Structure formats: structure tokens, C-alpha cells
ROGUBA-255296 format. One record per atom (N, C-alpha, C, O): x negated, y negated, z negated; atom name. Coordinates in steps of 0.1 Angstrom, whole numbers, plus 5000, padded with zeros to 4 digits. Layout:
N
xx: X yy: Y zz: Z atom: CA $
...
END
This chain:
23
xx: 2135 yy: 1189 zz: 5374 atom: N $
xx: 2131 yy: 1203 zz: 5377 atom: CA $
xx: 2119 yy: 1203 zz: 5386 atom: C $
xx: 2109 yy: 1211 zz: 5383 atom: O $
xx: 2118 yy: 1194 zz: 5396 atom: N $
xx: 2106 yy: 1193 zz: 5404 atom: CA $
xx: 2094 yy: 1190 zz: 5396 atom: C $
xx: 2083 yy: 1195 zz: 5398 atom: O $
xx: 2096 yy: 1180 zz: 5386 atom: N $
xx: 2084 yy: 1176 zz: 5378 atom: CA $
xx: 2079 yy: 1188 zz: 5370 atom: C $
xx: 2067 yy: 1190 zz: 5368 atom: O $
xx: 2089 yy: 1197 zz: 5365 atom: N $
xx: 2085 yy: 1208 zz: 5357 atom: CA $
xx: 2077 yy: 1218 zz: 5365 atom: C $
xx: 2067 yy: 1224 zz: 5361 atom: O $
xx: 2081 yy: 1220 zz: 5378 atom: N $
xx: 2075 yy: 1229 zz: 5387 atom: CA $
xx: 2060 yy: 1224 zz: 5390 atom: C $
xx: 2051 yy: 1232 zz: 5389 atom: O $
xx: 2059 yy: 1211 zz: 5392 atom: N $
xx: 2046 yy: 1206 zz: 5395 atom: CA $
xx: 2037 yy: 1207 zz: 5383 atom: C $
xx: 2025 yy: 1211 zz: 5384 atom: O $
xx: 2043 yy: 1204 zz: 5371 atom: N $
xx: 2035 yy: 1205 zz: 5359 atom: CA $
xx: 2030 yy: 1219 zz: 5357 atom: C $
xx: 2019 yy: 1221 zz: 5353 atom: O $
xx: 2039 yy: 1229 zz: 5359 atom: N $
xx: 2035 yy: 1243 zz: 5357 atom: CA $
xx: 2024 yy: 1247 zz: 5367 atom: C $
xx: 2014 yy: 1254 zz: 5363 atom: O $
xx: 2025 yy: 1243 zz: 5380 atom: N $
xx: 2015 yy: 1246 zz: 5390 atom: CA $
xx: 2002 yy: 1240 zz: 5386 atom: C $
xx: 1991 yy: 1246 zz: 5387 atom: O $
xx: 2002 yy: 1227 zz: 5382 atom: N $
xx: 1990 yy: 1220 zz: 5378 atom: CA $
xx: 1983 yy: 1226 zz: 5366 atom: C $
xx: 1971 yy: 1228 zz: 5366 atom: O $
xx: 1991 yy: 1230 zz: 5356 atom: N $
xx: 1986 yy: 1236 zz: 5344 atom: CA $
xx: 1980 yy: 1250 zz: 5348 atom: C $
xx: 1969 yy: 1253 zz: 5343 atom: O $
xx: 1986 yy: 1257 zz: 5356 atom: N $
xx: 1981 yy: 1270 zz: 5360 atom: CA $
xx: 1968 yy: 1269 zz: 5368 atom: C $
xx: 1959 yy: 1276 zz: 5365 atom: O $
xx: 1967 yy: 1259 zz: 5376 atom: N $
xx: 1955 yy: 1256 zz: 5384 atom: CA $
xx: 1944 yy: 1252 zz: 5374 atom: C $
xx: 1932 yy: 1257 zz: 5375 atom: O $
xx: 1947 yy: 1244 zz: 5365 atom: N $
xx: 1937 yy: 1239 zz: 5355 atom: CA $
xx: 1932 yy: 1251 zz: 5347 atom: C $
xx: 1919 yy: 1252 zz: 5345 atom: O $
xx: 1940 yy: 1260 zz: 5343 atom: N $
xx: 1936 yy: 1272 zz: 5335 atom: CA $
xx: 1927 yy: 1281 zz: 5344 atom: C $
xx: 1917 yy: 1286 zz: 5339 atom: O $
xx: 1931 yy: 1282 zz: 5356 atom: N $
xx: 1924 yy: 1291 zz: 5365 atom: CA $
xx: 1910 yy: 1286 zz: 5367 atom: C $
xx: 1900 yy: 1293 zz: 5367 atom: O $
xx: 1909 yy: 1272 zz: 5369 atom: N $
xx: 1896 yy: 1266 zz: 5371 atom: CA $
xx: 1887 yy: 1268 zz: 5358 atom: C $
xx: 1875 yy: 1271 zz: 5359 atom: O $
xx: 1894 yy: 1265 zz: 5347 atom: N $
xx: 1887 yy: 1266 zz: 5334 atom: CA $
xx: 1881 yy: 1280 zz: 5332 atom: C $
xx: 1870 yy: 1282 zz: 5327 atom: O $
xx: 1889 yy: 1291 zz: 5336 atom: N $
xx: 1885 yy: 1304 zz: 5334 atom: CA $
xx: 1874 yy: 1308 zz: 5344 atom: C $
xx: 1864 yy: 1315 zz: 5342 atom: O $
xx: 1875 yy: 1302 zz: 5357 atom: N $
xx: 1866 yy: 1305 zz: 5367 atom: CA $
xx: 1852 yy: 1298 zz: 5364 atom: C $
xx: 1842 yy: 1304 zz: 5367 atom: O $
xx: 1853 yy: 1286 zz: 5360 atom: N $
xx: 1840 yy: 1279 zz: 5357 atom: CA $
xx: 1834 yy: 1284 zz: 5344 atom: C $
xx: 1840 yy: 1286 zz: 5334 atom: O $
xx: 1820 yy: 1286 zz: 5345 atom: N $
xx: 1813 yy: 1291 zz: 5333 atom: CA $
xx: 1812 yy: 1280 zz: 5323 atom: C $
xx: 1807 yy: 1269 zz: 5326 atom: O $
xx: 1815 yy: 1283 zz: 5311 atom: N $
xx: 1814 yy: 1273 zz: 5300 atom: CA $
xx: 1800 yy: 1273 zz: 5294 atom: C $
xx: 1797 yy: 1265 zz: 5285 atom: O $
END
């Protein structure tokens, strides 16, 4: 369960950075 939570947080952060950073 802990791994899933970390994975979700990491994925969310990655998406946030991808959207924030200009492509």
C-alpha cells in the first residue's frame, strides 16, 4: 500500500512538472 501511495505521489508530481514546464 505504501508503495502505491509513493507511486501515485511521484506520478502526480511528474505530471505537474510536465504541465508546468514549457514543451
